[in-house]
C-alpha positions in Angstrom: -60.3 -6.2 8.5 -61.3 -4.9 5.0 -63.0 -1.9 6.7 -59.7 -1.0 8.5 -57.8 -1.2 5.2 -60.4 1.1 3.6 -60.1 3.6 6.5 -56.3 3.5 6.1 -56.5 4.1 2.4 -58.8 7.0 2.8 -56.6 8.5 5.6 -53.4 8.0 3.6 -54.9 9.6 0.5 -55.0 12.9 2.4 -51.2 12.8 2.7 -50.2 11.9 -0.8 -48.7 15.3 -1.4 -46.0 14.7 1.3 -44.6 11.7 -0.6 -44.9 13.7 -3.8 -42.9 16.5 -2.3 -40.2 14.1 -1.2 -40.1 12.8 -4.7 -39.9 16.3 -6.2 -37.0 17.2 -3.8 -35.2 14.0 -4.9 -35.6 14.8 -8.6 -34.4 18.4 -8.1 -31.4 17.1 -6.3 -30.7 14.6 -9.1 -31.0 17.2 -11.8 -28.7 19.6 -10.0 -26.1 16.8 -9.6 -26.2 16.2 -13.4 -26.2 19.9 -14.4 -23.3 20.7 -12.1 -21.0 17.6 -12.3 -17.9 19.7 -11.7 -19.0 20.7 -8.2 -16.4 20.6 -5.5 -16.4 17.8 -3.0 -17.6 20.1 -0.3 -20.5 21.4 -2.4 -21.6 17.8 -3.2 -21.5 16.8 0.4 -23.4 19.9 1.5 -26.0 19.3 -1.2 -26.4 15.7 -0.1 -26.7 16.9 3.5 -29.4 19.4 2.6 -31.3 16.6 0.7 -30.9 14.1 3.5 -32.2 16.7 6.1 -35.2 17.7 3.9 -36.0 14.0 3.1 -35.8 13.1 6.8 -38.0 16.0 8.0 -40.6 15.3 5.3 -40.6 11.5 6.2 -41.0 12.3 9.9 -43.9 14.7 9.1 -45.5 12.0 7.0 -44.9 9.3 9.7 -46.5 11.4 12.4 -49.4 12.4 10.1 -50.2 8.7 9.3 -53.2 7.1 11.0 -52.6 5.6 14.4 -51.8 1.9 14.3 -50.2 2.1 10.9 -47.3 -0.3 11.1 -45.3 1.6 8.4 -45.1 4.7 10.5 -42.4 3.2 12.8 -40.3 2.4 9.8 -40.9 5.9 8.5 -39.8 7.4 11.8 -36.6 5.3 11.8 -35.9 6.2 8.2 -36.5 9.9 8.8 -34.2 9.9 11.8 -31.4 8.1 9.9 -31.8 10.5 7.0 -31.6 13.5 9.4 -28.5 11.9 11.1 -26.8 11.5 7.7 -27.5 15.1 6.9 -26.1 16.3 10.2 -22.9 14.2 9.7 -22.5 15.6 6.2 -22.7 19.2 7.5 -20.5 18.6 10.6 -17.7 16.6 8.9 -17.9 17.1 5.2 -14.3 16.0 4.5 -14.7 12.8 6.4 -18.0 12.1 4.8 -16.6 12.5 1.3 -13.4 10.6 1.9 -15.3 7.7 3.6 -17.7 7.5 0.7 -15.0 7.5 -1.9 -13.0 4.9 -0.1 -16.0 2.7 0.4 -16.9 2.8 -3.3 -13.2 2.2 -4.4 -12.8 -0.7 -1.9 -16.1 -2.3 -3.0 -15.2 -2.0 -6.7 -11.8 -3.7 -6.1 -13.1 -6.5 -3.9 -16.1 -7.1 -6.2 -13.9 -7.2 -9.2 -11.5 -9.7 -7.7 -14.4 -12.0 -6.8 -15.7 -11.8 -10.3 -12.4 -12.8 -11.8 -12.0 -15.7 -9.3 -15.6 -16.8 -10.1 -14.9 -16.7 -13.9 -11.8 -18.8 -13.5 -13.6 -21.4 -11.4 -16.5 -21.5 -13.8 -14.5 -21.5 -17.0 -15.3 -25.2 -17.7 -19.0 -24.8 -16.9 -19.8 -21.6 -18.8 -19.1 -20.2 -22.2 -17.7 -16.7 -22.6 -16.3 -16.5 -19.1 -14.0 -13.8 -20.4 -16.9 -11.4 -20.1 -17.0 -11.9 -16.4 -13.2 -11.6 -16.2 -13.4 -8.4 -18.2 -16.1 -7.0 -15.9 -13.9 -8.0 -12.9 -10.9 -6.3 -14.4 -12.8 -3.1 -15.2 -14.2 -3.1 -11.6 -10.7 -3.4 -10.1 -9.3 -0.8 -12.4 -12.1 1.6 -11.5 -11.4 1.0 -7.8 -7.7 1.7 -8.3 -8.4 4.9 -10.3 -10.8 6.1 -7.6 -8.2 5.5 -4.9 -5.4 7.2 -6.9 -7.5 10.1 -8.3 -10.6 10.6 -6.1 -11.8 13.4 -8.3 -12.7 10.8 -11.0 -14.6 8.9 -8.4 -16.4 12.0 -7.4 -17.6 12.6 -10.9 -18.8 9.0 -11.3 -20.4 9.3 -7.8 -22.2 12.5 -8.8 -23.7 10.8 -11.8 -24.7 7.7 -9.9 -26.2 9.7 -7.1 -28.0 12.0 -9.6 -29.4 9.1 -11.5 -30.5 7.3 -8.3 -32.2 10.5 -7.0 -34.1 11.1 -10.2 -35.4 7.5 -10.4 -36.2 7.4 -6.7 -38.0 10.7 -6.9 -40.0 9.7 -10.0 -41.1 6.5 -8.2 -42.1 8.4 -5.1 -44.1 10.9 -7.2 -45.8 8.0 -9.1 -46.7 6.5 -5.7 -48.0 9.8 -4.5 -50.3 10.3 -7.4 -51.6 6.7 -7.0 -52.2 7.4 -3.3 -54.1 10.5 -4.2 -56.9 8.4 -5.6 -57.0 5.9 -2.7 -60.4 6.3 -1.0 -63.3 4.2 0.2 -64.2 3.3 -3.4 -60.7 2.1 -4.2 -59.4 0.3 -1.0 -55.8 -0.8 -0.7 -55.4 -4.2 -2.5 -54.9 -7.2 -0.3 
């Protein structure tokens, strides 16, 4: 069993650069989202579509380059196909993609905020400073309402969230890639 893990580590160390490239694409996407927050909805959706397609293609290449029998390759194939599908939907129906995402975020914020307020009221005799949870709930509801009424505000917040996520995700992938680069027979995958 240990020999199989060592072989897997050695084989995967050859493909470290694919994960690093996916990370780099994510960081570039995130930086562009921060540098150009005033993008139109269409530009944001098309940028997301390009990122999703590139990520999916790179994940599929990595999955099919992985050693046979690697259980993670099936997950990578599925993830790559889902990413490609999301990219295609973004290009085919950019208006629907944007509107659906904005409505989802606004609805989530409102529902989540209401539940936070209800929880704070129910827990007021058990916890101190329940007003902080009420305040968080009220802010969440107000954010959801503002996003529904003025989707452009939601888009700006969304750009910053997506940009931040992409940068963190990309940095983590690049960190993993550089660790994988040094996996070999002398440094087997830890159990």
